[in-house]
C-alpha positions in Angstrom: 150.6 150.0 -24.1 147.5 147.8 -24.6 148.7 145.6 -21.8 149.2 148.5 -19.5 145.6 149.7 -20.2 144.3 146.2 -19.5 146.3 146.0 -16.3 145.0 149.4 -15.2 141.5 148.5 -16.0 141.8 145.2 -14.1 143.3 147.1 -11.1 140.4 149.6 -11.1 138.0 146.7 -11.3 139.6 145.0 -8.3 139.6 148.3 -6.3 135.9 148.9 -7.2 135.0 145.4 -6.2 137.0 145.5 -3.0 135.5 148.9 -2.2 132.0 147.7 -2.7 132.4 144.5 -0.6 133.9 146.6 2.2 131.1 149.1 2.0 128.6 146.2 2.1 130.3 144.7 5.1 130.2 148.0 7.0 126.7 148.9 6.0 125.1 145.5 6.9 127.3 144.7 9.9 125.1 143.4 12.7 125.3 145.3 16.0 126.6 143.4 19.0 123.8 142.3 21.3 123.9 143.9 24.8 124.3 141.4 27.6 121.1 141.0 29.6 123.3 140.6 32.7 124.7 144.1 32.1 121.2 145.5 31.6 120.0 143.8 34.8 123.0 145.1 36.7 122.3 148.6 35.5 118.7 148.2 36.7 119.9 147.0 40.1 122.2 150.0 40.4 119.4 152.4 39.6 117.1 150.5 41.9 119.5 150.9 44.8 119.8 154.6 44.3 115.9 154.7 44.1 115.8 155.8 40.4 112.8 153.5 39.9 111.8 154.8 36.5 115.2 154.1 34.9 115.5 150.8 36.7 112.1 149.7 35.4 113.2 150.5 31.9 116.5 148.5 32.3 114.7 145.5 33.8 112.3 145.4 30.9 115.2 145.5 28.4 116.9 142.7 30.4 113.7 140.6 30.2 113.6 140.9 26.4 117.3 139.8 26.1 117.4 137.0 28.7 117.1 133.5 27.2 116.7 131.8 30.6 113.0 131.9 31.5 113.7 132.2 35.2 115.8 135.3 34.8 113.4 136.9 32.3 110.6 136.4 34.8 112.6 138.0 37.6 113.4 141.0 35.4 109.7 141.4 34.6 108.7 141.3 38.2 111.4 143.8 39.2 110.2 146.1 36.5 106.6 146.1 37.8 107.8 146.5 41.4 109.8 149.7 40.3 106.6 151.1 38.7 104.8 150.4 41.9 107.6 152.2 43.8 106.9 155.5 41.9 103.1 155.1 42.2 102.6 154.2 38.6 99.8 151.9 39.8 98.0 151.2 36.5 101.3 150.4 34.7 102.4 148.2 37.6 99.1 146.3 37.4 99.4 145.8 33.7 103.0 144.6 34.1 102.0 142.1 36.9 99.1 140.8 34.9 101.4 140.2 31.9 103.9 138.5 34.2 101.3 136.1 35.5 100.2 135.2 32.0 103.7 134.9 30.6 105.4 133.1 33.6 102.6 131.2 35.4 105.0 128.6 36.7 107.6 131.0 38.1 108.5 130.6 41.8 107.6 134.3 42.5 104.0 134.1 41.4 102.8 134.3 44.9 104.6 137.6 45.5 103.1 139.0 42.2 99.6 138.2 43.5 100.5 139.8 46.9 101.8 143.0 45.2 98.6 143.2 43.1 96.5 143.0 46.4 98.7 145.7 48.0 98.3 148.0 45.0 94.5 147.6 45.1 94.6 148.3 48.8 96.6 151.5 48.3 94.2 152.7 45.6 91.4 153.0 48.3 90.3 156.5 49.0 87.9 158.0 51.5 84.8 155.9 52.2 82.6 158.8 51.2 83.9 158.6 47.6 84.2 155.9 45.0 83.3 152.4 46.2 85.0 150.5 43.4 88.6 150.5 44.7 87.2 149.1 48.0 85.5 146.3 46.3 88.4 145.6 44.0 90.8 145.4 46.9 88.5 143.2 48.9 88.1 140.8 45.9 91.8 140.6 45.3 92.6 140.0 49.0 89.9 137.3 49.2 91.5 135.6 46.2 94.9 135.6 47.8 93.8 134.4 51.2 91.8 131.6 49.6 94.7 130.5 47.3 97.6 131.0 49.8 96.0 130.8 53.3 99.2 129.7 55.1 101.6 132.1 53.5 103.3 134.9 55.5 101.7 137.5 53.2 98.2 136.2 54.1 98.7 137.5 57.7 99.3 141.0 56.5 96.4 140.8 54.0 94.0 139.5 56.6 94.7 142.6 58.7 94.1 144.8 55.6 90.9 143.0 54.9 89.6 143.8 58.4 90.3 147.5 57.6 88.5 147.2 54.3 85.5 145.6 55.9 85.3 148.5 58.4 85.6 151.0 55.6 82.8 149.2 53.6 80.6 149.2 56.7 81.4 152.9 57.3 80.3 153.6 53.7 77.0 151.8 54.2 76.4 153.6 57.5 77.3 157.0 56.0 74.6 156.4 53.3 72.1 155.1 55.8 72.5 158.2 57.9 71.9 160.4 54.9 68.7 158.5 54.2 67.7 158.9 57.8 68.3 162.6 57.7 66.0 162.9 54.6 63.4 160.5 56.3 63.8 157.9 53.5 63.3 155.0 55.9 63.2 152.0 53.5 66.6 152.6 51.8 68.0 153.5 55.2 66.8 150.1 56.7 68.2 148.3 53.6 71.7 149.9 54.1 71.7 149.1 57.8 70.8 145.5 57.0 73.8 145.2 54.7 76.0 146.0 57.7 74.2 143.5 59.9 74.4 140.7 57.3 77.8 141.3 55.7 79.9 143.4 58.2 78.9 142.1 61.6 82.5 141.8 62.7 83.2 145.5 62.3 83.0 148.3 64.9 79.9 149.7 63.1 77.6 146.8 63.8 76.5 148.2 67.2 75.3 151.5 65.8 73.7 149.8 62.8 71.6 147.6 65.1 70.6 150.6 67.2 69.5 152.6 64.2 67.3 149.7 63.2 65.7 149.7 66.6 65.3 153.5 66.3 63.7 153.5 62.8 61.5 150.5 63.4 60.2 151.9 66.7 59.5 155.3 65.0 57.6 153.5 62.3 55.5 151.6 64.8 57.1 148.3 64.1 57.8 147.5 67.8 58.3 143.7 67.3 61.0 144.4 64.7 62.5 147.0 67.0 62.6 144.6 69.9 64.1 141.9 67.8 67.1 144.1 66.9 67.4 145.3 70.4 67.7 141.7 71.7 70.5 141.0 69.2 72.2 144.2 70.3 71.7 143.3 74.0 72.8 139.7 73.6 76.1 140.6 71.9 76.9 144.1 73.0 75.0 144.7 76.3 77.7 147.0 77.7 77.8 149.4 74.8 76.4 152.9 74.6 74.3 151.9 71.6 72.5 149.2 73.6 71.9 151.7 76.4 70.2 154.1 73.9 68.1 151.3 72.4 67.1 150.1 75.8 66.0 153.7 76.6 63.8 153.8 73.5 62.0 150.6 74.5 61.9 151.4 78.3 61.0 155.0 78.9 61.9 154.8 82.6 65.5 153.6 82.0 68.0 156.2 83.3 70.9 156.1 80.9 72.9 158.7 82.8 72.7 156.8 86.1 73.5 153.5 84.5 76.7 154.7 82.9 77.9 157.4 85.2 80.2 155.1 87.1 81.9 153.7 84.0 84.2 155.3 81.4 83.7 152.4 79.1 81.9 154.4 76.6 84.7 156.9 76.4 87.1 154.0 75.7 84.8 152.7 72.9 84.6 156.1 71.3 88.4 156.5 71.4 88.8 153.0 69.8 86.3 153.9 67.1 88.1 157.1 66.4 91.4 155.3 66.0 89.8 152.8 63.6 88.3 155.5 61.4 91.6 157.3 61.3 93.4 154.2 60.3 91.1 153.4 57.3 90.9 156.9 55.9 
């Protein structure tokens, strides 16, 4: 009887011990790690069906699970591109900045810089509003063109830089005209000089020079007016702005007769209108 009790107690002890160890095994069992390749594939499938938000999430998860640096870097870049695809510009910029810090030697670094420049360009609004996005985009594009001047991306960014330059010049001219309308001549002259000194390759240089002729002549500064008129005449002697400046300094000049046989002014106006529409 005593033996039976001892055997029963021993059996209970074994069952309890076995039960505890099984419970521990189940409780602390480590979850299987999800394959980063599966995560990346899920991201690509979402990317192809243009579900960019879900794709970005999967690419981020893949980055954290990839042991290969090259694949982790690619996942990071794809995640940022997806955020850009849904216009999450700030999040995309943060992701790209982190990518450049984390993977500075990655082969796709040049594309990351290009995408940052594109995002800054797309953040530009109307030239009458905030100037900061214009300056940020101009700075980023300048950086890219200087660092990668011979890349295919540089060609596209050089074109966008020309548009930015025109928009910056348009901003300065808009402000200058406001000062002219309120007869604040000194700040108006300063704004016009910014165009002459910094944006002389834009379509607004001709009007800026004419306005300087106009203001200086009005203020009695005829030598200064003649100086700007000479610059305008030397570089743009067939433009309507030179004709108007010439009329100011030569009262007998017949502007209507001089340009009645030519439709060049009309072409210039149409070209200017196209440029303005492009950069708005």
